[in-house]
KOLTOR-511761 format. One line per 8 residues: their letters; for each residue x, y, z of C-alpha. Coordinates in nm, 2 decimals. Example, Ala and Ser with C-alpha at 12.3 -4.5 7.8 and 13.67 -1.06 7.14 Angstrom:
<nodes>
as	1.23:-0.45:0.78; 1.37:-0.11:0.71
</nodes>
This chain:
<nodes>
mleitlsr	-7.65:-3.96:1.73; -7.96:-3.81:1.58; -7.92:-3.44:1.51; -8.23:-3.22:1.51; -8.21:-2.87:1.38; -8.48:-2.62:1.48; -8.51:-2.28:1.33; -8.60:-1.98:1.53
rnllsmlh	-8.95:-2.01:1.38; -8.97:-2.37:1.51; -8.85:-2.27:1.85; -9.10:-1.98:1.87; -9.38:-2.21:1.76; -9.29:-2.46:2.03; -9.29:-2.18:2.29; -9.64:-2.08:2.17
klemtgsg	-9.76:-2.44:2.20; -9.67:-2.43:2.57; -9.92:-2.15:2.62; -10.18:-2.27:2.38; -10.48:-2.45:2.54; -10.53:-2.79:2.39; -10.21:-2.80:2.20; -10.03:-3.14:2.16
raiikpag	-9.71:-2.94:2.23; -9.52:-3.12:1.96; -9.40:-3.08:1.60; -9.30:-3.36:1.37; -8.99:-3.32:1.16; -8.85:-3.55:0.88; -8.55:-3.75:0.99; -8.39:-3.90:0.68
dtdevmih	-8.57:-4.06:0.39; -8.82:-4.28:0.59; -8.82:-4.16:0.95; -8.98:-3.88:1.14; -8.90:-3.75:1.48; -9.14:-3.59:1.72; -9.02:-3.29:1.92; -9.22:-3.24:2.24
vatdeevy	-9.21:-2.95:2.48; -9.31:-2.94:2.84; -9.34:-2.67:3.11; -9.06:-2.62:3.36; -9.30:-2.73:3.63; -9.35:-3.06:3.45; -8.98:-3.12:3.38; -8.84:-3.00:3.71
adrlpgpm	-9.11:-3.14:3.95; -8.87:-3.39:4.10; -8.53:-3.22:4.04; -8.36:-2.89:4.01; -8.26:-2.76:3.67; -7.90:-2.79:3.58; -7.66:-2.50:3.54; -7.65:-2.29:3.22
hpetekfv	-7.40:-2.04:3.09; -7.45:-1.71:3.29; -7.55:-1.52:2.98; -7.80:-1.79:2.89; -7.95:-1.77:3.24; -7.99:-1.39:3.20; -8.15:-1.43:2.86; -8.39:-1.69:2.99
armnivld	-8.48:-1.46:3.28; -8.55:-1.17:3.04; -8.75:-1.39:2.81; -8.97:-1.50:3.10; -9.04:-1.14:3.18; -9.14:-1.07:2.82; -9.36:-1.37:2.81; -9.53:-1.28:3.13
ilqheea	-9.60:-0.93:2.99; -9.74:-1.07:2.67; -9.96:-1.32:2.85; -10.11:-1.03:3.06; -10.17:-0.82:2.75; -10.37:-1.11:2.59; -10.59:-1.15:2.90
</nodes>
């Protein structure tokens, strides 16, 4: 199993890439001495176009809902 560790900074960067026009929506991280791994993000609409999202812990669901509200507010402030 390949383990990938992302910092909060990496996660926030990926979140921004989802909103950034023209972004490749990916970061490349070293994976051992000779390999690299590409981490790609996609919108919920892209991922869940053909299926429903799976369940998450209720506290995680609440957190995601709150973060979506915050992101919507920030997006409107930038416009």
